[in-house]
VOBA-1610 file (N, C-alpha, C; in pm, whole numbers, padded with zeros to 5 digits, always signed):
BEGIN
Unk+05694+13795-00664Unk+05784+13707-00740Unk+05682+13697-00878Unk+05769+13725-00997Unk+05705+13706-01122Unk+05689+13576-01162Unk+05626+13558-01292Unk+05591+13438-01349Unk+05729+13375-01375Unk+05831+13445-01423Unk+05958+13380-01470Unk+06036+13307-01357Unk+06026+13385-01237Unk+06099+13345-01101Unk+06014+13219-01058Unk+05894+13230-01046Unk+05808+13113-01005Unk+05828+12981-01069Unk+05853+13001-01222Unk+05864+12893-01294Unk+06005+12828-01255Unk+06100+12909-01257Unk+06239+12851-01211Unk+06236+12786-01093Unk+06178+12849-00975Unk+06152+12771-00854Unk+06087+12631-00867Unk+05995+12631-00959Unk+05916+12511-00954Unk+06011+12395-01036Unk+06087+12456-01129Unk+06176+12356-01202Unk+06270+12297-01094Unk+06335+12387-01010Unk+06427+12352-00919Unk+06378+12250-00826Unk+06254+12262-00783Unk+06178+12166-00676Unk+06166+12037-00733Unk+06120+12021-00869Unk+06101+11902-00955Unk+06237+11830-00969Unk+06334+11918-00993Unk+06473+11861-01011Unk+06522+11790-00884Unk+06503+11856-00767Unk+06551+11786-00639Unk+06484+11669-00624Unk+06332+11666-00644Unk+06257+11536-00625Unk+06307+11420-00684Unk+06332+11457-00844Unk+06381+11368-00924Unk+06524+11293-00877Unk+06609+11377-00838Unk+06752+11334-00788Unk+06731+11244-00669Unk+06640+11287-00565Unk+06630+11211-00455Unk+06558+11075-00484Unk+06476+11061-00563Unk+06410+10939-00618Unk+06507+10857-00680Unk+06600+10909-00748Unk+06695+10837-00843Unk+06794+10760-00731Unk+06844+10844-00644Unk+06940+10768-00546Unk+06869+10672-00436Unk+06744+10707-00423Unk+06676+10627-00336Unk+06641+10493-00398Unk+06619+10479-00540Unk+06585+10368-00602Unk+06716+10283-00607Unk+06844+10352-00645Unk+06963+10280-00646Unk+07008+10200-00525Unk+06977+10284-00418Unk+07014+10225-00275Unk+06929+10101-00251Unk+06800+10104-00289Unk+06725+09985-00269Unk+06745+09861-00349Unk+06804+09905-00488Unk+06835+09795-00573Unk+06957+09730-00520Unk+07058+09811-00478Unk+07182+09740-00446Unk+07205+09692-00294Unk+07083+09703-00228Unk+07087+09674-00092Unk+07081+09519-00079Unk+07193+09453+00003Unk+07201+09318+00015Unk+07118+09297+00142Unk+07050+09166+00113Unk+06976+09124+00216Unk+07032+09010+00288Unk+07026+09027+00432Unk+07095+08913+00520Unk+06992+08853+00587Unk+07005+08704+00576Unk+06905+08624+00640Unk+06969+08565+00772Unk+06922+08579+00903Unk+06965+08513+01012Unk+06939+08392+01029Unk+07055+08320+01043Unk+07068+08188+01069Unk+07117+08151+01192Unk+07044+08086+01275Unk+07086+08064+01421Unk+07210+07942+01408Unk+07294+07962+01497Unk+07422+07854+01492Unk+07353+07717+01573Unk+07372+07621+01495Unk+07324+07483+01537Unk+07430+07423+01637Unk+07392+07403+01774Unk+07471+07333+01848Unk+07441+07185+01879Unk+07535+07118+01884Unk+07517+06961+01905Unk+07452+06940+02052Unk+07347+06878+02057Unk+07293+06839+02172Unk+07329+06699+02220Unk+07407+06680+02322Unk+07463+06548+02354Unk+07335+06491+02459Unk+07317+06361+02417Unk+07220+06305+02520Unk+07282+06233+02635Unk+07254+06285+02755Unk+07324+06229+02879Unk+07297+06082+02887Unk+07420+06018+02919Unk+07400+05859+02941Unk+07407+05834+03089Unk+07359+05720+03128Unk+07357+05683+03260Unk+07399+05533+03268Unk+07451+05515+03381Unk+07518+05374+03380Unk+07493+05343+03543Unk+07514+05207+03558Unk+07510+05147+03708Unk+07656+05066+03737Unk+07698+05083+03864Unk+07819+05019+03912Unk+07777+04946+04033Unk+07829+04816+04042Unk+07800+04741+04150Unk+07941+04690+04200Unk+07958+04706+04341Unk+08084+04648+04403Unk+08046+04533+04487Unk+08134+04422+04473Unk+08105+04304+04547Unk+08244+04288+04623Unk+08219+04278+04767Unk+08331+04260+04862Unk+08380+04119+04849Unk+08491+04107+04916Unk+08544+03982+04953Unk+08470+03891+05050Unk+08535+03777+05078Unk+08492+03693+05211Unk+08535+03762+05325Unk+08453+03750+05413Unk+08494+03814+05556Unk+08448+03959+05572Unk+08407+04019+05468Unk+08399+04160+05460Unk+08257+04200+05433Unk+08169+04131+05445Unk+08008+04143+05393Unk+07942+04246+05483Unk+07992+04239+05626Unk+07915+04330+05696Unk+07982+04467+05720Unk+08076+04508+05633Unk+08148+04631+05639Unk+08082+04736+05559Unk+08082+04852+05621Unk+08011+04966+05555Unk+08124+05022+05466Unk+08081+05011+05321Unk+08184+05066+05222Unk+08136+05201+05163Unk+08053+05279+05221Unk+08008+05400+05171Unk+08128+05492+05117Unk+08251+05504+05195Unk+08339+05591+05150Unk+08413+05534+05038Unk+08435+05399+05029Unk+08501+05336+04906Unk+08412+05355+04787Unk+08270+05349+04812Unk+08175+05363+04689Unk+08196+05504+04637Unk+08225+05587+04728Unk+08237+05729+04688Unk+08365+05737+04589Unk+08461+05665+04637Unk+08592+05686+04560Unk+08570+05605+04408Unk+08510+05483+04419Unk+08477+05430+04297Unk+08405+05518+04190Unk+08300+05602+04255Unk+08213+05674+04172Unk+08290+05813+04123Unk+08374+05850+04207Unk+08465+05952+04145Unk+08564+05919+04036Unk+08615+05794+04052Unk+08707+05737+03951Unk+08633+05712+03830Unk+08509+05655+03829Unk+08431+05638+03718Unk+08410+05749+03632Unk+08380+05863+03716Unk+08367+06012+03639Unk+08486+06037+03558Unk+08607+05991+03604Unk+08728+06031+03523Unk+08746+05958+03419Unk+08709+05838+03433Unk+08724+05726+03320Unk+08609+05768+03196Unk+08490+05785+03248Unk+08379+05797+03160Unk+08301+05943+03202Unk+08356+06041+03151Unk+08309+06184+03196Unk+08155+06191+03143Unk+08125+06120+03036Unk+07988+06151+02965Unk+07892+06051+03028Unk+07916+05980+03128Unk+07822+05885+03181Unk+07806+05912+03337Unk+07688+05939+03381Unk+07642+05946+03519Unk+07619+05810+03585Unk+07702+05795+03670Unk+07703+05646+03726Unk+07622+05638+03863Unk+07531+05555+03880Unk+07485+05518+04035Unk+07568+05397+04069Unk+07633+05421+04188Unk+07730+05309+04255Unk+07674+05259+04376Unk+07662+05117+04382Unk+07598+05080+04500Unk+07686+04925+04534Unk+07672+04883+04647Unk+07734+04765+04710Unk+07618+04653+04667Unk+07649+04532+04603Unk+07577+04435+04577Unk+07618+04320+04687Unk+07513+04276+04786Unk+07540+04197+04880Unk+07527+04053+04835Unk+07622+03974+04883Unk+07618+03818+04852Unk+07633+03754+04980Unk+07606+03617+04972Unk+07614+03542+05105Unk+07762+03496+05106Unk+07830+03556+05216Unk+07979+03507+05223Unk+07995+03400+05327Unk+07892+03352+05373Unk+07891+03220+05460Unk+07959+03260+05598Unk+08001+03151+05664Unk+08068+03150+05788Unk+08188+03219+05773Unk+08211+03327+05855Unk+08338+03401+05844Unk+08422+03352+05976Unk+08496+03250+05945Unk+08578+03186+06066Unk+08660+03291+06122Unk+08689+03264+06265Unk+08774+03378+06319Unk+08928+03351+06290Unk+08998+03455+06314Unk+09130+03456+06270Unk+09202+03338+06330Unk+09175+03290+06451Unk+09247+03185+06508Unk+09179+03037+06468Unk+09103+03041+06380Unk+09031+02908+06356Unk+09157+02817+06290Unk+09140+02679+06306Unk+09223+02593+06246Unk+09222+02603+06083Unk+09333+02551+06037Unk+09332+02561+05892Unk+09217+02477+05825Unk+09184+02354+05901Unk+09082+02297+05847Unk+08957+02351+05844Unk+08917+02415+05962Unk+08792+02485+05977Unk+08786+02610+05873Unk+08905+02668+05864Unk+08901+02769+05769Unk+08880+02752+05619Unk+08947+02627+05593Unk+08910+02571+05456Unk+08769+02529+05430Unk+08702+02484+05531Unk+08559+02437+05518Unk+08495+02561+05486Unk+08513+02666+05574Unk+08431+02796+05561Unk+08454+02855+05425Unk+08569+02856+05388Unk+08607+02891+05252Unk+08539+02831+05133Unk+08535+02695+05138Unk+08469+02625+05043Unk+08329+02659+05034Unk+08270+02676+05163Unk+08117+02718+05150Unk+08098+02844+05084Unk+08194+02947+05126Unk+08180+03070+05063Unk+08200+03077+04912Unk+08297+02985+04852Unk+08312+02977+04728Unk+08191+02930+04657Unk+08134+02832+04712Unk+07993+02760+04666Unk+07879+02882+04665Unk+07882+02958+04762Unk+07784+03072+04772Unk+07794+03173+04664Unk+07939+03194+04631Unk+07978+03293+04523Unk+07928+03243+04389Unk+07937+03104+04364Unk+07864+03067+04234Unk+07715+03074+04232Unk+07650+03033+04337Unk+07498+03050+04331Unk+07447+03203+04343Unk+07507+03295+04403Unk+07459+03420+04418Unk+07488+03505+04268Unk+07578+03445+04201Unk+07591+03515+04064Unk+07465+03519+03972Unk+07384+03411+03999Unk+07252+03428+03927Unk+07180+03539+03963Unk+07183+03579+04096Unk+07100+03690+04141Unk+07154+03821+04087Unk+07285+03844+04065Unk+07360+03951+04012Unk+07339+03951+03870Unk+07323+03846+03792Unk+07287+03832+03653Unk+07137+03883+03622Unk+07061+03852+03720Unk+06914+03895+03710Unk+06912+04052+03731Unk+06973+04092+03835Unk+06980+04245+03845Unk+07017+04327+03729Unk+07138+04267+03658Unk+07181+04329+03548Unk+07060+04319+03426Unk+07017+04214+03415Unk+06903+04201+03314Unk+06793+04295+03329Unk+06754+04320+03451Unk+06635+04418+03493Unk+06687+04567+03464Unk+06808+04601+03431Unk+06826+04736+03400Unk+06771+04775+03264Unk+06755+04893+03231Unk+06685+04957+03103Unk+06822+04935+03024Unk+06791+04903+02886Unk+06899+04865+02799Unk+06992+04957+02783Unk+06966+05099+02782Unk+07058+05201+02746Unk+07156+05207+02869Unk+07119+05176+02994Unk+07178+05173+03120Unk+07266+05043+03135Unk+07226+04943+03089Unk+07270+04812+03098Unk+07405+04812+03041Unk+07412+04865+02919Unk+07545+04868+02834Unk+07640+04951+02901Unk+07617+05023+03012Unk+07711+05103+03077Unk+07725+05062+03215Unk+07697+04936+03236Unk+07727+04859+03364Unk+07870+04841+03395Unk+07922+04886+03508Unk+08069+04840+03546Unk+08061+04738+03685Unk+08139+04641+03676Unk+08122+04555+03785Unk+08257+04554+03861Unk+08263+04580+04000Unk+08387+04567+04059Unk+08370+04463+04170Unk+08491+04364+04167Unk+08478+04267+04257Unk+08612+04240+04315Unk+08599+04228+04447Unk+08738+04190+04537Unk+08741+04060+04580Unk+08846+03987+04566Unk+08855+03844+04620Unk+08770+03757+04568Unk+08677+03688+04656Unk+08577+03596+04607Unk+08458+03673+04532Unk+08451+03811+04584Unk+08345+03893+04523Unk+08384+03894+04361Unk+08514+03884+04326Unk+08528+03882+04170Unk+08480+03750+04119Unk+08465+03631+04173Unk+08423+03520+04119Unk+08263+03549+04095Unk+08185+03606+04196Unk+08057+03637+04158Unk+08038+03715+04032Unk+08134+03825+04015Unk+08130+03903+03892Unk+08145+03821+03776Unk+08249+03741+03769Unk+08278+03669+03643Unk+08165+03564+03621Unk+08111+03504+03723Unk+08031+03385+03689Unk+07892+03458+03640Unk+07854+03579+03704Unk+07736+03649+03640Unk+07754+03696+03493Unk+07870+03750+03457Unk+07896+03772+03317Unk+07896+03650+03223Unk+07945+03547+03275Unk+07929+03426+03191Unk+07786+03377+03163Unk+07696+03374+03279Unk+07579+03357+03259Unk+07504+03437+03162Unk+07535+03579+03149Unk+07472+03675+03053Unk+07533+03652+02919Unk+07640+03580+02900Unk+07714+03566+02766Unk+07627+03492+02678Unk+07546+03414+02732Unk+07437+03349+02636Unk+07332+03424+02607Unk+07301+03527+02645Unk+07193+03615+02609Unk+07225+03738+02533Unk+07335+03739+02470Unk+07367+03859+02376Unk+07369+03988+02465Unk+07402+03995+02581Unk+07398+04106+02690Unk+07538+04143+02694Unk+07560+04291+02676Unk+07687+04315+02705Unk+07692+04445+02803Unk+07816+04454+02878Unk+07823+04552+02974Unk+07951+04635+02933Unk+07972+04743+03022Unk+08083+04847+02984Unk+08216+04759+03024Unk+08243+04716+03150Unk+08348+04644+03186Unk+08354+04584+03333Unk+08455+04517+03372Unk+08466+04461+03497Unk+08598+04485+03541Unk+08606+04527+03679Unk+08752+04542+03742Unk+08767+04462+03855Unk+08868+04363+03851Unk+08881+04272+03968Unk+09014+04304+04057Unk+08984+04307+04161Unk+09088+04340+04283Unk+09127+04198+04339Unk+09251+04146+04313Unk+09300+04028+04388Unk+09180+03900+04379Unk+09162+03878+04235Unk+09042+03772+04209Unk+09091+03642+04258Unk+08998+03588+04345Unk+09021+03450+04414Unk+08928+03366+04320Unk+08991+03348+04203Unk+08926+03237+04114Unk+09023+03156+04037Unk+09008+03036+04003Unk+09089+02947+03947Unk+09132+03008+03817Unk+09250+03013+03758Unk+09292+03039+03629Unk+09222+02964+03507Unk+09195+02848+03567Unk+09143+02741+03464Unk+08982+02745+03456Unk+08920+02841+03523Unk+08789+02834+03529Unk+08725+02865+03382Unk+08633+02795+03345Unk+08573+02819+03220Unk+08470+02923+03198Unk+08442+02986+03314Unk+08360+03111+03310Unk+08443+03237+03270Unk+08588+03228+03282Unk+08646+03347+03250Unk+08651+03386+03121Unk+08664+03300+03026Unk+08654+03345+02880Unk+08516+03389+02847Unk+08415+03319+02889Unk+08284+03345+02866Unk+08257+03496+02912Unk+08307+03522+03027Unk+08273+03642+03110Unk+08357+03775+03011Unk+08463+03728+02965Unk+08542+03819+02894Unk+08455+03872+02757Unk+08402+03799+02714Unk+08341+03824+02584Unk+08229+03917+02583Unk+08173+03947+02710Unk+08059+04053+02714Unk+08102+04185+02740Unk+08219+04211+02779Unk+08284+04341+02808Unk+08333+04433+02716Unk+08255+04544+02682Unk+08299+04640+02565Unk+08434+04693+02600Unk+08474+04715+02704Unk+08608+04757+02737Unk+08705+04639+02790Unk+08816+04649+02807Unk+08894+04522+02853Unk+08864+04510+03005Unk+08856+04378+03045Unk+08840+04366+03194Unk+08977+04379+03253Unk+08971+04448+03364Unk+09100+04468+03427Unk+09114+04393+03552Unk+09239+04344+03562Unk+09261+04241+03688Unk+09381+04293+03743Unk+09357+04363+03869Unk+09480+04416+03948Unk+09553+04324+04032Unk+09669+04305+04030Unk+09755+04195+04084Unk+09859+04229+04176Unk+09848+04201+04302Unk+09973+04212+04391Unk+10057+04080+04391Unk+10191+04092+04358Unk+10264+03969+04350Unk+10283+03892+04435Unk+10279+03945+04559Unk+10295+03869+04698Unk+10166+03886+04771Unk+10071+03851+04722Unk+09928+03845+04796Unk+09933+03709+04875Unk+09947+03721+05003Unk+09945+03611+05095Unk+09810+03537+05097Unk+09707+03617+05105Unk+09560+03551+05109Unk+09542+03462+04980Unk+09583+03502+04859Unk+09571+03428+04749Unk+09660+03307+04748Unk+09772+03316+04808Unk+09863+03204+04820Unk+09788+03096+04898Unk+09724+03120+05033Unk+09649+03036+05090Unk+09528+02985+05021Unk+09468+03072+04935Unk+09356+03021+04853Unk+09411+02916+04738Unk+09535+02939+04684Unk+09576+02857+04577Unk+09603+02707+04650Unk+09656+02721+04802Unk+09687+02586+04860Unk+09554+02531+04889Unk+09448+02610+04937Unk+09322+02565+04977Unk+09249+02487+04867Unk+09235+02548+04749Unk+09152+02513+04635Unk+09242+02418+04542Unk+09372+02423+04573Unk+09472+02343+04481Unk+09474+02370+04337Unk+09434+02512+04310Unk+09450+02567+04173Unk+09510+02708+04188Unk+09588+02744+04078Unk+09645+02879+04080Unk+09539+02981+04061Unk+09561+03099+04126Unk+09452+03202+04139Unk+09472+03321+04049Unk+09361+03361+03982Unk+09388+03461+03871Unk+09433+03582+03926Unk+09402+03621+04051Unk+09474+03739+04112Unk+09621+03726+04145Unk+09669+03612+04110Unk+09830+03611+04121Unk+09898+03598+03967Unk+09814+03638+03879Unk+09854+03632+03739Unk+09838+03504+03670Unk+09787+03511+03534Unk+09754+03394+03462Unk+09851+03346+03375Unk+09908+03229+03348Unk+10013+03194+03255Unk+09930+03177+03126Unk+09803+03196+03109Unk+09740+03179+02987Unk+09701+03324+02939Unk+09757+03374+02844Unk+09721+03514+02783Unk+09576+03511+02717Unk+09504+03611+02756Unk+09375+03603+02712Unk+09336+03731+02656Unk+09258+03733+02551Unk+09214+03854+02475Unk+09114+03922+02573Unk+09117+04058+02564Unk+09018+04134+02640Unk+09043+04139+02784Unk+09136+04075+02848Unk+09185+04079+02981Unk+09317+04162+02992Unk+09317+04282+03062Unk+09430+04340+03098Unk+09470+04336+03235Unk+09603+04264+03246Unk+09654+04240+03389Unk+09743+04346+03430Unk+09725+04406+03556Unk+09810+04521+03592Unk+09866+04490+03740Unk+09995+04511+03763Unk+10067+04500+03890Unk+10056+04625+03957Unk+10007+04597+04103Unk+10003+04735+04183Unk+10121+04750+04277Unk+10217+04654+04253Unk+10339+04669+04337Unk+10439+04581+04286Unk+10567+04598+04307Unk+10685+04541+04260Unk+10717+04412+04348Unk+10785+04322+04290Unk+10833+04192+04359Unk+10945+04252+04453Unk+10932+04193+04593Unk+11050+04234+04679Unk+11094+04082+04739Unk+11221+04091+04755Unk+11276+03962+04806Unk+11237+03939+04958Unk+11205+03820+04982Unk+11176+03783+05127Unk+11256+03650+05169Unk+11208+03599+05273Unk+11265+03461+05309Unk+11172+03340+05310Unk+11224+03242+05254Unk+11144+03119+05230Unk+11072+03079+05358Unk+11134+03102+05479Unk+11071+03059+05601Unk+10947+03165+05650Unk+10934+03261+05578Unk+10833+03364+05610Unk+10688+03288+05583Unk+10683+03200+05499Unk+10546+03153+05476Unk+10502+03061+05585Unk+10587+03023+05669Unk+10569+02943+05787Unk+10568+03013+05918Unk+10611+03157+05906Unk+10625+03235+06042Unk+10497+03296+06070Unk+10501+03341+06210Unk+10388+03433+06247Unk+10368+03573+06185Unk+10474+03605+06117Unk+10469+03739+06041Unk+10399+03728+05916Unk+10377+03598+05854Unk+10329+03594+05719Unk+10197+03690+05695Unk+10103+03684+05816Unk+09989+03758+05808Unk+10038+03895+05765Unk+10118+03953+05846Unk+10139+04094+05842Unk+10209+04131+05714Unk+10316+04044+05681Unk+10391+04077+05566Unk+10315+04056+05427Unk+10251+03932+05415Unk+10191+03917+05298Unk+10042+03903+05285Unk+09964+03849+05387Unk+09836+03863+05386Unk+09759+03997+05370Unk+09815+04092+05432Unk+09772+04224+05425Unk+09780+04267+05287Unk+09856+04207+05208Unk+09862+04269+05075Unk+09740+04226+04978Unk+09647+04154+05045Unk+09526+04131+04988Unk+09405+04226+05034Unk+09442+04321+05121Unk+09340+04411+05182Unk+09287+04502+05061Unk+09152+04527+05057Unk+09083+04594+04936Unk+09137+04738+04964Unk+09168+04800+05080Unk+09195+04929+05076Unk+09338+04948+05012Unk+09425+04848+04982Unk+09533+04865+04921Unk+09495+04873+04773Unk+09426+04786+04726Unk+09388+04775+04594Unk+09311+04896+04535Unk+09237+04955+04630Unk+09155+05061+04605Unk+09250+05191+04583Unk+09342+05209+04668Unk+09442+05315+04674Unk+09503+05311+04541Unk+09564+05191+04501Unk+09638+05191+04369Unk+09543+05217+04234Unk+09426+05159+04253Unk+09329+05184+04154Unk+09306+05340+04119Unk+09298+05412+04251Unk+09264+05536+04248Unk+09371+05620+04177Unk+09501+05573+04223Unk+09612+05646+04151Unk+09626+05623+03996Unk+09583+05504+03964Unk+09584+05471+03815Unk+09474+05563+03750Unk+09367+05581+03807Unk+09255+05668+03748Unk+09306+05814+03732Unk+09358+05867+03835Unk+09410+06005+03841Unk+09512+06021+03743Unk+09603+05930+03696Unk+09699+05951+03599Unk+09666+05896+03477Unk+09519+05863+03448Unk+09493+05801+03319Unk+09570+05694+03286Unk+09598+05599+03369Unk+09669+05484+03376Unk+09819+05484+03323Unk+09872+05607+03327Unk+10013+05625+03273Unk+10117+05593+03362Unk+10095+05568+03497Unk+10188+05530+03594Unk+10182+05394+03646Unk+10153+05306+03552Unk+10126+05156+03574Unk+10276+05100+03611Unk+10261+05025+03704Unk+10388+04946+03744Unk+10457+04888+03639Unk+10581+04935+03620Unk+10671+04875+03507Unk+10738+04757+03540Unk+10675+04646+03541Unk+10740+04523+03592Unk+10660+04412+03531Unk+10718+04304+03512Unk+10658+04186+03436Unk+10572+04113+03556Unk+10483+04041+03484Unk+10394+03964+03564Unk+10454+03808+03563Unk+10488+03763+03669Unk+10522+03624+03673Unk+10416+03534+03736Unk+10331+03470+03648Unk+10230+03390+03712Unk+10263+03292+03802Unk+10191+03287+03916Unk+10224+03186+04025Unk+10125+03065+04021Unk+10195+02958+04063Unk+10108+02825+04080Unk+10087+02798+04226Unk+10193+02741+04283Unk+10181+02710+04436Unk+10229+02832+04510Unk+10196+02837+04654Unk+10238+02937+04726Unk+10377+02964+04712Unk+10418+03099+04695Unk+10571+03116+04677Unk+10601+03252+04728Unk+10710+03255+04823Unk+10768+03394+04850Unk+10904+03414+04746Unk+10898+03519+04706Unk+11016+03573+04629Unk+11135+03563+04710Unk+11224+03448+04723Unk+11334+03430+04826Unk+11455+03393+04751Unk+11564+03420+04825Unk+11698+03390+04771Unk+11712+03250+04763Unk+11769+03192+04647Unk+11801+03053+04618Unk+11933+03017+04717Unk+11919+02920+04802Unk+12025+02908+04898Unk+12070+02746+04885Unk+12017+02673+04786Unk+12039+02527+04768Unk+12159+02497+04690Unk+12219+02609+04628Unk+12324+02595+04524Unk+12279+02519+04392Unk+12139+02526+04390Unk+12084+02465+04274Unk+12112+02307+04256Unk+12137+02234+04375Unk+12157+02094+04358Unk+12004+02032+04357Unk+12025+01905+04278Unk+11921+01835+04251Unk+11822+01897+04154Unk+11847+02009+04092Unk+11783+02075+03994Unk+11842+02074+03852Unk+11767+02028+03750Unk+11794+02028+03615Unk+11745+02137+03539Unk+11827+02214+03436Unk+11772+02320+03372Unk+11692+02288+03246Unk+11571+02318+03247Unk+11472+02282+03134Unk+11476+02382+03009Unk+11518+02513+03064Unk+11500+02638+02964Unk+11562+02755+03019Unk+11622+02834+02937Unk+11684+02964+03001Unk+11683+03079+02898Unk+11699+03200+02923Unk+11713+03306+02842Unk+11768+03427+02920Unk+11827+03520+02851Unk+11886+03657+02896Unk+11778+03747+02883Unk+11757+03849+02979Unk+11682+03979+02934Unk+11778+04086+02899Unk+11723+04190+02870Unk+11804+04303+02825Unk+11905+04378+02921Unk+11872+04332+03053Unk+11967+04385+03155Unk+12061+04278+03186Unk+12068+04178+03111Unk+12169+04070+03132Unk+12153+03982+03253Unk+12005+03984+03285Unk+11961+03876+03394Unk+11935+03738+03339Unk+11962+03650+03405Unk+11952+03527+03347Unk+11824+03445+03399Unk+11723+03408+03325Unk+11606+03339+03366Unk+11627+03204+03336Unk+11586+03117+03433Unk+11604+02974+03428Unk+11473+02890+03470Unk+11431+02801+03397Unk+11333+02711+03444Unk+11393+02590+03469Unk+11379+02532+03606Unk+11448+02422+03658Unk+11347+02316+03709Unk+11395+02193+03704Unk+11292+02088+03752Unk+11376+02019+03859Unk+11301+01985+03971Unk+11376+01899+04068Unk+11381+01761+04033Unk+11498+01705+04045Unk+11520+01552+03995Unk+11428+01461+04075Unk+11392+01481+04206Unk+11339+01396+04291Unk+11166+01404+04286Unk+11125+01525+04317Unk+10977+01548+04318Unk+10926+01572+04200Unk+10998+01638+04092Unk+10941+01656+03970Unk+10875+01800+03955Unk+10861+01877+04059Unk+10804+02007+04058Unk+10926+02096+03996Unk+10874+02214+03963Unk+10958+02313+03879Unk+10952+02445+03955Unk+11050+02545+03918Unk+11080+02687+03961Unk+11113+02759+03854Unk+11088+02890+03871Unk+11144+02985+03785Unk+11253+03065+03856Unk+11370+03076+03827Unk+11474+03147+03898Unk+11522+03261+03810Unk+11554+03364+03885Unk+11628+03485+03826Unk+11751+03495+03866Unk+11855+03505+03791Unk+11983+03546+03845Unk+12029+03677+03801Unk+12059+03773+03907Unk+12084+03901+03866Unk+12226+03926+03952Unk+12254+04056+03936Unk+12384+04113+04011Unk+12365+04105+04164Unk+12247+04119+04204Unk+12215+04125+04352Unk+12195+03982+04406Unk+12177+03871+04323Unk+12175+03746+04376Unk+12065+03661+04291Unk+12054+03541+04334Unk+11981+03446+04260Unk+11835+03413+04341Unk+11711+03442+04275Unk+11591+03454+04338Unk+11499+03339+04272Unk+11402+03279+04369Unk+11313+03190+04318Unk+11194+03293+04286Unk+11150+03273+04181Unk+11036+03362+04144Unk+10907+03318+04127Unk+10900+03171+04110Unk+10769+03105+04119Unk+10797+02962+04120Unk+10694+02883+04176Unk+10715+02745+04194Unk+10590+02670+04164Unk+10603+02546+04110Unk+10488+02473+04096Unk+10489+02361+03993Unk+10394+02316+03940Unk+10406+02193+03841Unk+10465+02225+03718Unk+10526+02135+03643Unk+10626+02133+03515Unk+10517+02207+03428Unk+10404+02173+03395Unk+10305+02233+03283Unk+10285+02367+03311Unk+10248+02415+03432Unk+10215+02557+03467Unk+10336+02634+03470Unk+10443+02592+03510Unk+10567+02668+03521Unk+10636+02691+03382Unk+10597+02575+03291Unk+10655+02602+03154Unk+10564+02713+03091Unk+10435+02713+03097Unk+10353+02823+03051Unk+10379+02966+03102Unk+10413+02958+03223Unk+10456+03083+03302Unk+10587+03138+03252Unk+10681+03025+03241Unk+10827+03079+03175Unk+10797+03149+03044Unk+10721+03079+02966Unk+10703+03123+02817Unk+10633+03269+02825Unk+10545+03291+02918Unk+10482+03418+02936Unk+10584+03538+02962Unk+10668+03489+03074Unk+10770+03592+03130Unk+10856+03631+03000Unk+10906+03527+02927Unk+10987+03545+02816Unk+10913+03634+02710Unk+10798+03627+02676Unk+10706+03710+02599Unk+10718+03838+02641Unk+10675+03883+02764Unk+10663+03996+02807Unk+10804+04085+02813Unk+10912+04018+02836Unk+11036+04072+02829Unk+11076+04102+02690Unk+11037+04011+02587Unk+11070+04028+02455Unk+10997+04156+02388Unk+10878+04196+02445Unk+10816+04304+02408Unk+10860+04418+02436
//
């Protein structure tokens, strides 16, 4: 290879090197730099809560393990972000008279149990106080019958201490509708207190007679904020003589059984409360069977009346001799006594019925 050819080869090599360097420089200059930024996921802090179940009178020795599991499952549906510990809270039910006890002996035992319910509420309040603050706010209290009185009294005690809980659920509450503890108890519940009502609860009819006051579990004529009352069954016509018959226990007292309330509560939770009984609450004063009126309304004066959307006539009547009142519904199927009691209470009940129908 002569000098000329060697020079040309050298020039070609230098040119190739320059071209490679040029494109390499452009590639580096135009290259985009990407920075990896990890996706930030929200970390939810797991919440914990406690639930306590308080049984009714005469049932303190029963094993409620199965029922407690149902309550825990239902709480998981209502509050999926909270892990609950569910347990039974024992209170002194007192002497549980036999089924064949006289009315006087049964009344004495019931009054003792009612007193224990008030006293033992202080222990429940202390149990709630002792919970960690972040768990205490997620406390749910379940009370059946007189157990509901323990629940509401404990909540009333805590109302003076700026303590709040998640909510209370009452099954057939055996507590006077005029009890001052009710409004205090409602004030500490973050969610509305639920009161499940069977309109023909025979045991609460007896409690109303025994204590001489209307029972919250039969509906309250006083509308209260933060209290949501739910019927778990509809009214069915009976016979006025049923209340004095041997069938009263089978037909009406069994309507107070916790198993019935729990079953209806479970159905409500499974449907997210969409299948609530579509019926009005008729607050009860004195023991009453929803029975057909057979007196031709003699000796009764009409104090008030209105028609509902189905053209049923509702009447508030007062007896001309005794002075007590009743609420009567007149429909195509007949005339029925829906409630009975004092004039003052029946007047409030009648106004509440009218308000519900107007809504």
